C-alpha positions as CSV (number, residue, x, y, z in Angstrom):
1,M,80.2,63.6,184.8
2,G,79.9,60.1,186.2
3,S,81.2,58.8,189.5
4,F,82.0,55.5,191.2
5,K,81.2,54.8,194.8
6,I,83.4,52.1,196.3
7,E,83.0,50.3,199.6
8,G,86.6,49.3,200.2
9,G,88.2,46.4,202.0
10,Q,86.2,43.6,200.5
11,P,87.9,40.3,199.8
12,L,88.0,39.4,196.1
13,A,88.1,36.0,194.4
14,G,87.5,34.5,191.0
15,E,88.7,34.6,187.3
16,I,89.1,37.5,185.0
17,Q,89.3,37.5,181.2
18,P,91.4,40.5,180.0
19,Q,89.8,42.7,177.4
20,G,91.4,43.3,173.9
21,A,94.3,45.7,173.9
22,K,93.3,49.3,173.6
23,N,96.6,50.5,172.1
24,E,96.6,47.7,169.5
25,A,92.9,48.3,168.6
26,L,93.5,52.0,167.8
27,Q,96.3,51.1,165.3
28,I,94.4,48.1,163.7
29,L,91.2,50.1,163.2
30,C,93.0,52.8,161.3
31,A,94.6,50.2,159.1
32,V,91.2,49.2,157.6
33,L,91.5,52.4,155.5
34,L,94.3,50.9,153.5
35,T,92.0,48.5,151.5
36,A,88.6,48.6,149.9
37,E,88.1,44.9,150.8
38,P,86.4,43.7,154.0
39,V,88.5,43.4,157.2
40,L,87.2,41.3,160.1
41,I,88.6,42.2,163.6
42,H,88.0,40.2,166.7
43,N,88.5,41.0,170.4
44,I,87.9,44.7,170.0
45,P,87.5,46.3,173.5
46,E,84.2,48.1,174.1
47,I,85.7,51.2,175.5
48,I,85.1,54.9,174.9
49,D,88.3,55.6,172.9
50,V,87.7,52.7,170.5
51,Q,84.0,53.6,170.1
52,K,85.0,57.2,169.2
53,L,87.4,55.9,166.6
54,I,84.8,53.6,165.1
55,K,82.4,56.5,164.9
56,L,85.1,58.6,163.1
57,L,85.6,55.8,160.6
58,Q,81.8,55.6,160.0
59,K,81.7,59.3,159.3
60,L,84.5,58.9,156.9
61,G,82.3,56.5,155.0
62,V,83.6,53.1,156.3
63,K,80.9,50.5,156.5
64,V,80.9,48.9,160.0
65,S,78.8,45.9,161.1
66,S,78.9,43.9,164.3
67,K,79.7,40.2,163.9
68,G,79.1,39.0,167.5
69,S,80.6,39.9,170.8
70,N,83.6,42.2,170.3
71,S,83.9,41.4,166.6
72,Y,83.3,43.9,163.8
73,L,83.6,43.8,160.0
74,F,84.9,47.0,158.3
75,Q,84.9,47.9,154.6
76,A,86.4,51.2,153.4
77,D,85.2,51.1,149.8
78,A,83.3,54.4,149.8
79,V,85.5,56.9,151.8
80,D,84.3,60.5,151.9
81,L,87.3,62.7,151.5
82,D,85.2,65.8,151.9
83,Y,84.6,64.9,155.6
84,L,88.3,65.5,156.2
85,S,87.9,69.2,155.4
86,S,84.6,69.7,157.3
87,D,84.1,71.6,160.5
88,V,82.5,68.5,161.9
89,F,85.7,66.5,161.5
90,K,87.8,69.3,163.0
91,E,85.7,69.0,166.1
92,D,85.4,65.2,166.1
93,G,89.1,64.5,165.7
94,K,90.1,66.6,168.7
95,G,88.7,64.2,171.4
96,L,90.9,61.2,170.6
97,R,94.7,60.9,170.7
98,G,94.5,57.8,168.5
99,S,92.9,59.8,165.6
100,I,96.4,60.8,164.5
101,M,96.9,57.3,163.1
102,L,94.2,58.0,160.5
103,V,96.6,60.2,158.7
104,G,99.1,57.6,157.4
105,P,96.6,55.2,155.8
106,M,94.6,58.1,154.3
107,L,97.8,59.7,152.8
108,A,99.0,56.4,151.4
109,R,95.7,55.4,149.8
110,F,94.0,58.7,148.9
111,G,96.9,61.1,148.7
112,V,95.7,63.3,151.5
113,G,95.5,63.0,155.3
114,S,94.3,65.6,157.8
115,I,93.8,65.8,161.5
116,P,93.0,68.5,164.1
117,R,95.4,68.6,167.1
118,P,94.3,65.5,168.9
119,G,93.3,65.3,172.6
120,G,93.6,62.4,175.0
121,D,95.2,62.2,178.4
122,K,96.7,65.3,180.1
123,I,99.9,63.5,181.1
124,G,102.4,65.9,179.6
125,R,103.9,66.9,176.3
126,R,103.1,64.4,173.5
127,R,104.5,65.9,170.3
128,L,103.5,64.9,166.7
129,D,106.8,65.7,165.0
130,T,107.9,62.1,164.5
131,H,104.7,61.3,162.5
132,F,104.9,64.3,160.2
133,D,108.7,64.2,159.8
134,G,108.2,60.6,158.6
135,F,105.5,61.6,156.1
136,I,107.7,64.5,154.8
137,E,110.6,62.1,154.3
138,L,108.3,59.9,152.2
139,G,107.7,62.9,150.0
140,A,104.5,64.4,151.4
141,E,103.9,68.1,151.5
142,F,103.0,69.4,155.0
143,E,100.5,72.2,155.8
144,Y,99.7,73.5,159.3
145,D,96.8,75.9,159.9
146,R,97.9,77.6,163.2
147,E,94.6,79.4,163.7
148,N,92.6,76.1,163.8
149,Y,95.5,73.8,164.9
150,F,94.8,71.7,161.8
151,Y,97.5,69.5,160.1
152,T,97.3,68.3,156.5
153,V,99.8,66.2,154.4
154,R,99.4,65.6,150.6
155,S,101.2,63.4,148.0
156,E,100.2,61.9,144.7
157,R,102.4,58.9,145.5
158,L,104.7,58.4,148.4
159,K,108.3,57.4,147.7
160,G,110.3,54.9,149.8
161,T,113.3,56.2,151.7
162,N,115.7,55.5,154.5
163,M,114.8,57.2,157.8
164,L,116.0,57.4,161.3
165,L,113.2,58.2,163.8
166,D,114.1,60.9,166.4
167,E,112.3,58.8,169.0
168,A,110.9,55.2,169.1
169,S,107.3,56.4,169.1
170,V,104.8,53.6,168.9
171,T,102.0,55.6,167.2
172,G,104.6,57.4,165.1
173,T,106.1,54.1,163.8
174,A,102.6,52.7,163.2
175,N,101.6,55.7,161.2
176,I,104.7,55.8,159.1
177,V,104.5,52.0,158.5
178,M,100.9,52.3,157.3
179,A,102.0,55.1,154.9
180,A,105.0,53.3,153.6
181,V,103.3,50.0,152.7
182,L,101.7,51.7,149.7
183,A,104.7,53.9,148.8
184,E,106.8,53.3,145.7
185,G,110.0,51.5,146.4
186,T,111.7,50.5,149.6
187,T,111.5,52.2,153.0
188,T,113.7,51.5,156.0
189,I,112.8,52.7,159.4
190,Y,115.5,52.7,162.0
191,N,114.8,53.3,165.7
192,A,111.3,52.0,165.1
193,A,109.2,51.0,168.0
194,C,108.9,47.2,168.4
195,E,106.1,46.8,171.0
196,P,103.9,43.7,170.5
197,Y,101.0,45.8,169.3
198,L,103.2,47.3,166.6
199,Q,104.3,43.7,165.7
200,Q,100.7,42.7,165.4
201,L,100.0,45.6,163.1
202,C,102.9,44.6,160.8
203,L,101.8,41.0,160.7
204,M,98.3,42.0,159.8
205,L,99.5,44.2,157.0
206,N,101.6,41.4,155.7
207,R,98.5,39.2,155.6
208,M,96.9,42.0,153.6
209,G,99.7,41.8,151.0
210,A,102.3,44.2,152.4
211,S,106.0,43.3,152.5
212,I,107.4,44.2,155.9
213,S,110.6,42.5,157.3
214,G,112.4,43.0,160.6
215,I,109.2,42.7,162.6
216,G,110.0,42.8,166.4
217,S,113.3,44.7,165.8
218,N,114.0,48.4,165.7
219,L,114.9,48.2,162.0
220,L,111.9,47.7,159.7
221,T,112.2,47.2,155.9
222,I,109.1,47.8,153.8
223,E,108.8,47.0,150.1
224,G,106.0,49.1,148.8
225,V,103.1,47.4,147.0
226,D,100.3,48.8,144.8
227,S,97.3,47.7,146.8
228,L,96.3,45.6,149.8
229,Q,93.5,43.1,150.3
230,G,91.1,42.2,153.2
231,T,92.0,40.0,156.1
232,E,90.9,38.7,159.5
233,H,92.7,39.7,162.7
234,R,92.4,39.0,166.5
235,I,93.6,41.7,168.9
236,L,95.9,40.6,171.8
237,P,94.8,40.8,175.4
238,D,95.6,44.2,177.0
239,M,98.9,43.9,178.9
240,I,98.1,47.1,180.8
241,E,94.8,45.7,182.0
242,I,96.6,42.5,183.0
243,G,99.0,44.5,185.0
244,S,96.1,46.4,186.6
245,W,94.5,43.1,187.7
246,I,97.8,41.9,189.2
247,G,98.1,45.1,191.2
248,L,94.5,44.8,192.4
249,A,95.0,41.2,193.6
250,A,98.2,42.3,195.5
251,M,96.6,45.4,197.1
252,T,93.5,43.5,198.3
253,Q,95.5,40.4,199.4
254,S,93.1,38.4,197.2
255,A,93.6,35.2,195.1
256,L,92.8,35.9,191.4
257,R,93.3,34.0,188.2
258,I,93.8,36.1,185.0
259,K,92.8,34.0,182.0
260,N,94.5,33.6,178.6
261,V,97.1,36.4,179.0
262,Q,99.5,35.3,176.2
263,W,102.6,35.2,178.4
264,E,105.0,35.6,175.4
265,F,103.8,39.2,174.9
266,L,104.0,40.4,178.5
267,G,107.7,41.4,178.4
268,Q,109.0,42.9,181.7
269,I,105.6,43.0,183.4
270,P,105.8,39.8,185.4
271,S,109.4,40.4,186.5
272,V,108.7,44.0,187.7
273,F,105.8,42.9,189.9
274,R,108.0,40.1,191.2
275,R,110.6,42.7,192.2
276,L,107.9,44.2,194.4
277,G,107.6,40.8,196.1
278,I,104.4,39.7,194.4
279,T,104.0,36.0,193.6
280,L,102.9,35.2,190.0
281,E,102.3,31.6,189.0
282,K,102.1,30.5,185.3
283,D,99.4,27.9,184.8
284,Q,99.3,27.1,181.0
285,D,98.4,30.6,179.6
286,D,96.9,32.0,182.8
287,I,98.4,34.1,185.6
288,V,97.5,32.9,189.1
289,I,98.1,35.3,192.0
290,P,97.7,33.8,195.4
291,A,96.4,35.8,198.3
292,H,99.3,37.7,199.8
293,T,98.1,37.3,203.4
294,E,101.6,38.0,204.7
295,G,102.1,41.0,202.4
296,Y,104.9,41.4,199.9
297,K,108.5,42.6,200.3
298,I,110.3,44.9,197.8
299,Q,113.6,43.5,196.5
300,N,116.5,45.9,196.7
301,F,119.2,45.9,194.1
302,I,122.1,43.4,194.7
303,D,124.3,46.1,196.2
304,G,121.5,46.9,198.8
305,S,120.4,50.2,197.2
306,I,116.8,51.2,196.9
307,L,114.8,49.6,194.0
308,T,114.1,52.0,191.2
309,I,111.4,51.2,188.6
310,S,111.4,53.3,185.5
311,D,109.8,53.2,182.1
312,A,111.5,52.7,178.7
313,P,110.5,51.8,175.1
314,W,109.9,48.1,174.5
315,P,111.3,45.8,175.6
316,G,111.6,48.1,178.6
317,F,108.8,48.5,181.1
318,T,105.7,50.3,179.8
319,P,105.0,53.8,181.2
320,D,101.3,52.9,181.3
321,L,101.8,50.6,184.3
322,L,104.0,52.9,186.4
323,S,100.9,54.5,188.1
324,I,99.7,51.0,189.1
325,I,103.2,50.0,190.3
326,L,103.3,53.2,192.5
327,V,100.0,52.3,194.1
328,V,101.0,48.7,194.8
329,A,104.2,49.9,196.4
330,T,102.2,51.9,199.0
331,Q,101.4,48.6,200.8
332,A,104.7,46.8,200.2
333,R,107.4,46.1,202.8
334,G,110.2,48.4,201.9
335,E,110.8,51.4,199.7
336,A,110.9,52.1,196.0
337,L,111.7,55.0,193.7
338,I,109.3,55.4,190.8
339,H,110.8,57.2,187.8
340,Q,108.4,58.3,185.1
341,K,110.8,59.3,182.3
342,M,108.4,59.8,179.4
343,F,105.6,62.0,180.7
344,E,106.1,64.9,183.1
345,S,102.5,65.1,184.4
346,R,101.7,61.5,185.0
347,L,102.7,61.4,188.7
348,F,100.5,64.4,189.7
349,F,97.8,62.1,191.0
350,V,99.8,61.1,194.0
351,D,98.3,63.8,196.2
352,K,95.1,61.8,196.2
353,L,97.0,58.8,197.5
354,I,98.7,60.9,200.2
355,D,95.2,62.1,201.2
356,M,94.4,58.4,201.7
357,G,97.3,57.9,204.0
358,A,100.0,56.7,201.6
359,K,103.7,57.6,202.3
360,I,104.9,59.2,199.1
361,I,107.4,61.9,198.5
362,L,107.0,63.6,195.1
363,C,110.6,64.4,194.3
364,D,109.9,66.3,191.0
365,P,107.5,65.9,188.1
366,H,109.2,62.6,187.1
367,R,110.1,60.9,190.3
368,A,108.3,59.7,193.5
369,T,109.6,57.8,196.5
370,V,107.2,55.4,198.1
371,I,107.6,54.1,201.6
372,G,105.4,51.0,202.0
373,H,103.0,50.4,204.9
374,D,103.3,46.6,204.8
375,F,99.5,46.6,205.4
376,K,100.0,47.8,209.0
377,S,98.1,50.9,208.1
378,K,95.4,50.6,205.4
379,L,94.6,53.4,203.0
380,K,91.5,55.4,204.0
381,G,88.5,56.1,201.7
382,T,88.2,59.6,200.3
383,V,86.7,61.7,197.5
384,M,88.9,62.1,194.4
385,T,88.8,62.9,190.6
386,S,90.4,60.8,187.9
387,P,92.8,62.9,185.8
388,D,93.6,60.3,183.1
389,I,93.1,56.6,182.3
390,R,96.0,55.1,184.1
391,A,95.8,57.3,187.2
392,G,92.1,56.6,187.2
393,I,92.5,52.9,187.4
394,S,95.3,53.3,190.0
395,L,93.0,55.4,192.2
396,L,90.2,52.8,191.7
397,I,92.6,50.0,192.9
398,A,93.5,52.1,195.9
399,A,89.8,52.7,196.7
400,V,88.9,49.0,196.4
401,S,91.7,48.1,198.9
402,A,91.0,51.0,201.3
403,E,89.1,51.1,204.5
404,G,85.8,53.0,204.2
405,T,83.9,54.6,201.3
406,S,85.6,56.4,198.4
407,V,84.0,58.3,195.5
408,I,85.8,58.8,192.2
409,H,84.6,61.5,189.9
410,N,85.3,61.9,186.1
411,I,85.2,58.2,185.6
412,E,84.8,58.7,181.9
413,Q,88.6,58.8,181.9
414,I,88.6,55.2,183.3
415,D,85.9,54.1,180.8
416,R,88.1,55.3,178.0
417,G,90.5,52.4,178.6
418,Y,88.6,49.8,180.7
419,E,85.6,47.8,179.5
420,R,82.7,47.6,181.9
421,I,85.1,47.9,184.8
422,D,82.5,48.2,187.5
423,E,80.6,45.1,186.3
424,R,83.8,43.0,186.1
425,L,84.9,44.2,189.6
426,R,81.5,43.3,191.1
427,A,81.8,39.8,189.5
428,I,84.9,39.1,191.7
429,G,83.4,40.6,194.9
430,A,84.1,44.3,194.9
431,K,81.4,46.7,196.1
432,I,81.2,49.4,193.5
433,T,78.3,51.5,192.2
434,R,78.2,53.7,189.1
435,M,76.5,57.0,189.9
């Protein structure tokens, strides 16, 4: 288990280029299974979760070759279906939540898709019903091996249908879309997720020859086609990492420039940080955060009541940034209620922040009240362990801003979602060592 040692309280300055979006990459990489032709993908983040998925694809028989920095060529023209039923796959597939999205394209193109119960972050219940209910509605037969926690769906040819999703699941929508593009007839998906990364997947599939309309809305219409062709695709900048850098700049009272963020895909993120009193300036396609030497003041609601920040499906605020918002609020002027609606274990890292001196009341598994210090009392360095990706980066931001030395264990969780994070922090002035 690796660790970071951080000497906090250092002034930061410089420019940061966001990595490619982790959540988009996991969808896009699974989509290469839908065609036997080459698919060239750019801006793939070099992070553990993506590397695991690429290795899974290679074991499935997909040819993978590097085409320069963060660019890879994939060709799924010799897929090994026997791997799906092997003990090796049953073990390999457990370690990555995104492996669930292999099922849709495999089912659509080869008539069978299997997956062990996937792992990932321990942030609460993350059920798979939406995925498999969608496959069943498309005509697949569902099997579940309870002894081995192994799911399988089969179909000679999926049939288009009308479906209403029980929740606007991003991965569920992506999986069903990838299955439906090769189904016979028309499929409509209502209550579909409409996040930018899902939009990017649909646009890529259309370039491959699919027929998807309603992109960006919660009602998708898919006209099934017989086959798809190769294409070239560039992954968006990671909006969660962009939010992480904004939070880091505010907490360290540092001036930073975040390059090429593609503002049109950031949704609520800039406005939520502004509600915390953080100044964000738009300079062409960059975000410029000035040094908040006088701190930042939380805006109450217009009736004077305490600000509440909660997550919601797109275009609501992403749950992946609530941990960072919570940390940033610890040094604000004022109070905020953080309401994590979607995952009941995601706020359980706040005890580490309390140990560092933060004023936080954990109301229940979903809500925490934060009373800001207004930088009159800095957080203090401590020893802690990262429980998941987003809590991990939040603790890292706290440590970089704190007085004294901090050690963060289990940094593999952070590496799952953030590319070379220690190197990039050092480049802007942080004192961080990987141990």
